[in-house]
C-alpha positions in Angstrom: 122.5 169.5 15.1 120.9 169.3 18.5 118.2 167.0 17.1 120.9 164.8 15.6 122.6 164.6 19.0 119.3 163.6 20.7 118.7 160.9 18.1 122.1 159.4 18.7 122.1 159.7 22.5 121.2 156.0 23.0 124.0 154.6 20.8 126.4 157.0 22.4 125.5 155.8 25.9 125.7 152.1 24.8 129.2 152.8 23.4 130.2 154.5 26.7 129.1 151.4 28.6 130.9 149.1 26.2 134.1 151.1 26.5 134.0 151.0 30.3 133.3 147.3 30.3 136.2 146.8 27.9 138.6 148.4 30.3 138.9 145.0 32.1 140.4 143.7 28.8 143.1 146.4 29.0 144.2 145.0 32.3 144.3 141.4 30.9 146.2 142.6 27.8 148.6 144.5 30.0 149.3 141.3 32.0 150.1 139.4 28.8 152.3 142.1 27.4 154.2 142.9 30.6 154.9 139.2 31.3 156.7 138.8 28.0 159.4 141.2 29.2 159.2 140.4 32.9 160.1 136.8 32.2 163.6 138.0 31.1 164.2 139.6 34.5 162.3 136.9 36.6 164.5 134.2 35.1 167.6 136.2 36.0 166.7 136.9 39.6 164.8 133.7 40.6 167.1 131.5 38.4 164.1 129.5 37.0 164.4 126.9 34.2 162.8 127.1 30.8 160.2 124.6 31.9 159.3 126.8 34.9 159.0 129.8 32.6 156.6 127.9 30.4 154.5 126.9 33.4 154.5 130.4 34.8 153.5 131.8 31.4 150.8 129.2 30.7 149.3 128.6 34.1 147.2 131.8 33.8 145.4 130.2 30.9 144.7 126.9 32.7 143.2 128.9 35.5 141.3 131.1 33.0 139.7 127.9 31.6 138.3 127.2 35.1 137.3 130.9 35.5 135.4 131.0 32.2 133.3 127.9 33.1 132.5 129.4 36.5 131.8 132.8 34.9 129.0 131.5 32.6 126.9 130.4 35.6 127.9 133.4 37.7 126.8 135.8 34.9 123.4 134.1 34.8 123.0 134.2 38.6 124.2 137.6 39.7 124.1 139.4 36.4 126.6 140.7 33.8 127.5 143.8 35.6 128.5 142.2 39.0 130.4 139.5 37.2 132.7 142.3 35.8 133.2 143.5 39.3 134.2 140.0 40.4 136.7 139.8 37.5 138.2 143.2 38.5 138.7 142.1 42.2 140.4 138.9 41.1 142.7 140.8 38.9 143.5 143.2 41.8 144.4 140.3 44.2 146.4 138.5 41.6 148.4 141.7 40.7 149.2 142.4 44.4 150.5 138.8 44.8 152.6 139.0 41.7 154.0 142.4 42.6 155.0 141.1 46.0 156.5 137.9 44.5 159.3 137.0 46.9 159.6 133.6 45.3 158.4 131.4 42.5 155.5 129.9 44.6 153.9 133.2 45.5 154.4 134.4 41.9 152.5 131.3 40.6 149.7 131.8 43.2 149.3 135.4 41.9 149.2 134.1 38.3 146.5 131.6 39.2 144.2 134.1 40.9 144.7 136.6 38.0 144.0 133.7 35.6 140.6 133.0 37.1 139.9 136.8 36.6 141.0 136.4 33.0 138.4 133.7 32.5 135.7 135.9 33.9 136.8 138.9 31.8 137.1 137.1 28.5 133.6 135.8 28.8 131.7 138.7 30.2 133.1 141.8 28.4 132.0 140.7 24.9 128.7 139.2 26.1 127.7 142.4 27.9 128.8 144.5 24.9 126.8 142.3 22.6 123.7 142.5 24.8 123.5 146.3 25.1 124.3 147.1 21.4 122.0 147.2 18.4 122.5 144.9 15.4 124.0 147.7 13.4 126.8 148.6 15.8 127.2 145.2 17.5 130.3 144.2 15.6 132.1 147.5 16.5 131.1 147.5 20.2 131.7 143.7 20.7 135.2 144.1 19.2 136.2 146.7 21.7 137.3 144.2 24.3 139.8 142.7 21.8 141.0 146.2 20.9 141.5 146.9 24.6 143.5 143.7 25.0 145.7 145.0 22.2 146.1 148.4 23.9 146.9 146.6 27.2 149.6 144.5 25.5 151.1 147.6 24.0 151.1 149.3 27.4 152.8 146.3 28.9 155.5 146.4 26.3 156.1 150.1 26.9 156.2 149.7 30.6 158.7 146.8 30.2 161.0 149.1 28.3 161.0 151.9 31.0 160.8 149.8 34.2 163.4 147.4 32.8 165.9 150.2 33.5 165.2 149.9 37.3 167.0 147.5 39.6 166.5 143.9 39.0 164.6 143.3 42.2 162.2 146.2 41.8 161.6 146.5 38.1 159.7 143.3 37.2 157.7 143.5 40.5 156.4 147.0 39.6 155.7 145.7 36.1 153.3 143.1 37.5 152.0 144.9 40.5 150.7 148.2 39.2 147.8 146.5 37.4 146.1 146.4 40.9 145.3 150.2 40.7 143.1 150.2 37.6 141.5 146.9 38.7 140.2 148.6 41.9 139.0 151.6 39.9 137.1 149.5 37.5 135.5 147.4 40.3 134.0 150.5 41.7 133.3 152.3 38.4 131.3 149.4 36.9 128.6 149.8 39.6 127.3 153.0 37.9 126.5 151.2 34.6 123.2 149.6 33.8 122.6 145.9 33.8 122.1 144.0 30.5 118.5 144.3 29.5 118.5 140.8 28.2 119.6 139.4 31.5 116.9 141.5 33.3 114.3 140.0 31.0 115.5 136.5 31.8 115.0 137.3 35.5 111.5 138.7 34.8 112.5 142.3 35.6 110.7 143.7 32.6 110.2 147.3 33.7 113.9 147.6 34.5 114.8 146.0 31.2 112.6 148.5 29.3 114.1 151.4 31.2 117.6 150.3 30.2 116.6 149.9 26.6 115.2 153.4 26.6 118.7 154.6 27.7 120.7 152.6 25.1 118.3 153.1 22.1 118.1 156.2 19.9 114.2 156.4 19.9 111.4 155.0 22.0 110.2 153.1 18.9 113.6 151.3 18.6 113.5 150.5 22.4 110.0 149.0 22.1 111.0 146.9 19.1 114.1 145.6 20.8 112.0 144.9 24.0 109.5 142.9 22.1 112.2 140.9 20.3 113.9 140.1 23.5 110.7 139.0 25.2 109.9 136.8 22.3 113.3 135.1 22.4 112.9 134.6 26.2 109.5 132.9 25.6 107.5 135.7 27.5 103.9 136.5 26.7 103.9 139.4 24.3 100.6 140.8 25.6 101.7 141.6 29.1 104.9 143.6 29.4 104.5 144.3 33.1 104.1 140.7 34.3 107.0 139.3 36.2 107.5 136.1 34.2 109.5 133.2 35.6 110.8 130.5 33.2 112.3 127.9 35.5 113.8 125.7 32.8 115.8 128.6 31.5 117.4 129.3 34.8 118.1 125.7 35.6 121.8 125.2 34.9 121.3 121.4 34.2 118.7 122.3 31.6 121.1 124.7 29.9 123.9 122.2 29.7 121.4 119.6 28.4 120.3 121.9 25.6 123.9 122.8 24.8 125.6 119.5 24.8 123.4 116.4 25.5 120.4 117.1 23.4 121.0 120.3 21.4 118.8 121.3 18.5 120.2 121.3 15.0 120.9 125.1 15.2 122.5 125.0 18.7 124.7 122.1 17.6 126.1 124.2 14.7 126.5 127.2 17.0 128.6 125.2 19.4 130.7 123.7 16.6 131.3 127.2 15.3 132.1 128.7 18.7 134.5 125.9 19.7 136.2 125.8 16.3 136.8 129.6 16.0 138.2 129.7 19.6 140.4 126.7 19.0 141.9 128.1 15.8 142.5 131.6 17.3 145.4 130.2 19.3 146.3 127.0 17.4 147.6 129.3 14.7 150.4 130.6 17.0 149.5 134.1 18.0 150.3 133.4 21.7 153.8 132.2 20.8 154.4 135.6 19.1 152.8 137.8 21.7 154.3 136.1 24.8 157.7 135.0 23.4 158.5 137.7 20.9 161.7 138.7 22.7 162.9 135.1 22.3 161.9 135.0 18.6 163.7 138.2 17.9 166.7 137.0 19.8 166.8 133.9 17.7 166.6 136.0 14.6 169.7 138.0 15.7 168.6 140.9 18.0 170.9 140.7 21.0 170.6 143.6 23.6 167.7 143.7 26.0 166.8 147.3 25.0 166.6 146.4 21.4 164.6 143.3 22.1 162.0 145.3 24.1 161.9 148.1 21.5 161.3 145.6 18.7 158.6 144.0 20.8 156.9 147.4 21.2 156.5 147.4 17.4 154.5 144.2 17.7 152.1 146.0 20.1 151.8 149.0 17.9 151.0 146.8 14.9 148.4 144.9 16.9 146.5 148.0 18.1 146.6 149.7 14.7 145.0 146.8 12.9 142.5 146.2 15.6 141.3 149.7 15.2 141.0 149.2 11.4 139.1 145.9 12.0 136.6 147.5 14.4 135.3 149.7 11.6 135.2 146.9 9.1 133.3 144.3 11.1 129.9 145.8 10.5 130.7 146.8 6.9 132.7 143.9 5.4 131.3 141.2 7.6 132.7 138.6 10.0 133.2 135.7 7.6 135.0 137.7 4.8 137.4 139.2 7.3 138.1 135.8 8.7 139.1 134.4 5.3 141.2 137.4 4.4 142.9 137.4 7.8 143.7 133.7 7.8 145.0 133.7 4.3 147.5 136.5 5.2 148.5 134.6 8.3 149.4 131.5 6.3 151.7 133.5 4.0 153.3 135.4 6.9 154.0 132.2 8.9 155.6 130.5 5.9 157.9 133.5 5.4 158.7 133.6 9.2 159.4 129.9 9.3 161.7 130.2 6.3 163.7 133.2 7.6 164.1 131.7 11.1 165.3 128.4 9.5 167.9 130.3 7.5 169.2 132.1 10.6 169.2 128.8 12.5 171.2 126.9 9.9 173.7 129.6 9.0 177.0 130.2 10.8 177.1 133.8 9.7 174.9 136.8 10.7 172.2 137.1 8.0 170.9 140.7 8.1 168.3 140.0 5.4 166.9 137.0 7.3 166.8 139.1 10.5 164.9 141.9 8.7 162.6 139.4 7.0 161.8 137.7 10.4 160.8 141.0 12.0 158.7 142.1 9.0 157.0 138.6 8.7 156.2 138.8 12.5 154.6 142.2 12.1 152.6 141.1 9.1 151.4 138.0 11.0 150.3 140.1 13.9 148.6 142.6 11.4 146.6 139.9 9.6 145.6 138.2 12.8 144.2 141.4 14.3 142.3 142.6 11.3 140.2 139.4 11.3 140.6 136.3 13.5 141.5 138.2 16.7 138.4 140.4 17.0 136.0 138.3 15.0 136.4 135.3 17.4 135.0 137.3 20.3 132.3 139.0 18.3 131.1 135.9 16.6 131.0 133.6 19.7 129.2 136.2 21.9 126.5 136.9 19.4 125.4 133.5 18.0 123.9 131.7 21.0 120.2 132.1 22.0 119.6 134.3 25.0 119.1 131.5 27.6 122.2 129.7 26.4 124.5 132.7 25.7 126.5 133.0 28.8 127.2 129.3 29.3 127.6 128.7 25.5 130.1 131.5 25.3 131.9 130.1 28.4 132.5 126.8 26.6 134.2 128.7 23.7 136.3 130.7 26.2 137.3 127.5 28.0 138.5 126.0 24.7 140.3 129.2 23.9 142.2 129.2 27.2 143.0 125.5 26.9 144.5 126.0 23.5 146.3 129.1 24.6 147.8 127.2 27.6 148.9 124.4 25.4 150.8 126.7 23.1 152.2 129.0 25.8 153.3 126.1 28.0 154.9 124.1 25.2 156.3 126.6 22.6 159.9 126.6 24.0 159.9 122.8 24.2 158.5 122.5 20.7 161.0 124.8 19.0 163.9 123.1 20.8 162.6 119.8 19.4 161.8 120.8 15.8 163.7 124.2 15.5 162.0 127.5 15.8 161.4 127.7 12.1 159.8 124.3 12.1 157.4 125.5 14.9 156.1 128.3 12.7 155.7 125.9 9.7 153.4 123.8 12.0 151.4 127.0 12.8 151.1 127.7 9.1 149.6 124.2 8.6 147.2 124.9 11.4 146.2 128.1 9.7 145.4 126.3 6.5 143.0 124.0 8.5 141.5 127.2 10.1 140.8 128.7 6.7 139.0 125.6 5.5 136.9 125.4 8.7 135.8 129.1 8.4 135.0 128.7 4.7 132.8 125.6 5.1 131.3 125.9 8.6 130.7 129.6 9.5 127.7 131.5 8.1 127.7 135.3 8.0 126.0 137.1 11.0 126.6 140.8 10.0 123.7 143.0 10.6 121.4 140.4 12.2 119.7 140.9 15.5 120.7 138.5 18.3 117.2 137.1 18.2 117.6 136.0 14.6 120.7 133.8 15.1 118.7 130.6 15.7 117.0 131.1 12.4 120.3 131.7 10.6 121.8 128.5 12.0 118.7 126.4 11.7 118.6 127.2 8.0 122.4 126.7 7.8 123.6 124.9 4.7 127.2 124.5 3.7 126.2 125.1 0.1 124.9 128.5 1.0 128.0 129.4 3.0 130.5 128.4 0.3 128.6 130.2 -2.4 128.5 133.3 -0.3 124.7 133.5 -0.3 122.7 134.4 2.8 120.9 131.4 4.2 118.0 133.5 5.5 117.5 135.7 2.5 114.3 133.9 1.5 112.8 133.9 4.9 
């Protein structure tokens, strides 16, 4: 037994690092969850319009887009670990401003600062987790940030329910302000973690990188093999592990963008298409409308009192966390691509049912208990299917496919698209459903989900069980014929 514990000490340490890193995602998730309930009380006290609510909800994602683009370069310059610290500090400042919130302007300022922190967090947590994990456990560890977002959203919903009983002036300010405490704790706690060995190799700190690999690997042999693979991917001479190697073109930001966008290789072009596509469809399928505006959806369906609205919303959070936990164990067994197809297929069916039931409620003069029940059940099924595949796979897939020198800034493009799409949905959902009915809005999301399923089926190869250093080979041999028949494009290599 003792021998077994020693053999697993590296993977256990890597898991601990990934869990601590993922705590920043809990803070982000909490902000998303708590805002859905806080909007009810903010509207009442500050007397803001529906348009102001949309802007308040969506501005975080616009700022996150900026944050994610800055974070890619920051992560390459100061390292993955210190980038997490920067994200934590931004969250803390944003939470303090929102908790103070004497008026709409200060509240917006807090959301903007927190939004930049969101951009940093969404980029760096999965990238760091991917870079310290082995190929066998990467799916599980890289999915932890998404699981932590779900836990944070659930915590936000629960806090809404209890703090919603306080006075109008105090309740929503506490909801938004208490996130500053864990943000400060994480900013300090992250300093005891090791830096990403892949980033250390890029900087030429080979001895430090090898020491970290010895900590996060189960055996010295595994550490040595991973070390050699990383050096090879970084273009470092395999015969001299102690030499401080500088590779100027890899650290040149202009060169990175040129290799990503202007003159990408065949493999990098497909990686970028895959990353942008999966991030776009994560939110174009409507999940943000459900997570942020679920109280409005349930109110439209027929739930009336604030307590019942907030309780029903807690059910959304519980469903999300439960299926994220299930997904984290399936990612390395079932595979990314298969989970995406199952997930998106279930989302299409759920959205069609939700659109139908809400349309029936909207067009009826009577209270339809069956339509109310069907709306709630369809919402829970939609959240379940999203979180068993598309939710966690998006972050795992986009953080693992890019080459080492392009990973941080390649992932940042995906995150920027993610936040832009999220902002477009969160800032327009109320206006859209007022224009085409709330049922019609979910029919549109169902159509978007059909397009997502087709994109995943034809354009995304499987990456399960492959080392990060193998991704270029997978995408350079990418062939839609291989993907659609379910065969491995690298099996003959």
